[in-house]
N, C-alpha and C positions, 0 to 999 in steps of 0.2 A: 122579937129579939131574944126572948127566953129560949125558943126552940133552936135558933141558930147557935146560941151559947151552949146548949145541951149537946147538940150535934158536934160542935167543935171539941168539947170535953171528951166525948166518946171517941172521936177520931184520934185525939192525942193519946188517949188510953190504949187504943188498939195499936197504934204505931209503937208505943212504949213496950207493949207486950211482944210485938214482933221483934224489936231490937233485943229484948231480953232473951227470947228464945234463940235468936241467932247467935248471941254471945255465949249462950250455954252449950250449944252444940260443939262437940270437940272436933278438932281438925284431924283428918285421917292420919296425918304424919305423926301426931302425938299418940294416937291410939295404936298404931301398928309398929312403930319403930322401937328398937332397943329393948325388945321383949322376946322371951322364948315362947314360941307357939308350938304346942304339941298336937299332933293329929288326933282328931276325935273320930272321924269317919270319912269314908269316900263313897260316893254314889256314882256308879258307872253303869250305864244302860239299865237304869232302874233297880240295880242291885246294890244294897248297902254292904260295905265291908267295915268290920270293926278294926281297931288298932292291931289286935293280935293277928287277924287275917292279912292285914296290910304288911306287917312285919314278916309273916311267913312267905308272902309272895314277892315283896319288894326288898325287904331287909333294911334299907336305909331310908332317909328322908322322913323320919318320924318326927324330928324336931326342926323347926325353922326359926331363924333369927334374921330379921331385916334390920340392918344397922343404919343409923342416920347418915353415916359416911357413904352410903350407896353399895355396901357389900352385903351379901347374903351368905348365911352359913346353914347348911343342912347337916344333921347328924342323926345317928341311930338312937334307939330308945334310951341309951345310957349317956348320950351326949358325945359318944366316941365316933371315930372315923369321919371327921368333918369333910364336907365338900364345900368349897367356896366359889362364889361367882359375884355377879353384880346385879343390882336391881334398880328400878326407877319407876316413879309414877308416870302415868300418861292419862289422857282423856279426862282432864279435870279431877285427877285423883280417884277415878272410879276403876282404874286398872293399874296393875303393876306388872312390869316385864322383868323376867329373870333371864340372865344370859351368863355364859361362861361356865356353866356346870357341865354341859356336854359341848364339845368342840363344834362351833358353827351353828349351834341351835339356841334359840331363845323361846321362852314360853310366855304367852300373854295370859294373865289371870284377871278376870273381871269380878270385882268385889260385889257380892250380893248383899251382904250385911256385915257390919263391923260395929262391935260394941267394945267396952273396956275389957271383956273377958272372952269374946267369941269372934271368930273370923270365918265367914263363908265366902267362897269364891268359885267361879267357873274356871276350870283349867282345861286347856286344850293340849292333848298329848297326841300329836299326829292328827288322826281323824277322830280320836276318842275324846268326847267331852265329859269331864268329870266334875261333880260338885264336891269340893273339898271343904271340910269343916275342921278348923283348928280351935283349940282352947288355950287360954293363957296358962302357962306352967306355974 
């Protein structure tokens, strides 16, 4: 009887820990939306590009803001020249799709890691697969 009681107490404790951990993990919506994300690096074909190199070659899309209302805003490093479109989660919030930036084109971005301050995702640009790393501004 004592062994059964001990096992029951351990089982209850483990379930409680599981519920506590689940409750503490933040929802991707809360982590990603209504914040300004600034590009930290891009890795394409094994080559890392710094923000300065990205600005020199791309010019814009330095800052990204995914708003809770489903709109997305990309802007340059000063927050100017905004481009707007739409975004939405898919695949159980492991991907977000951006559309409306370029006519008739949408981009699927697969989240690799998301924390309160960092966002890493795979971005497909045509046939080029890039690892994007953004930091919270």
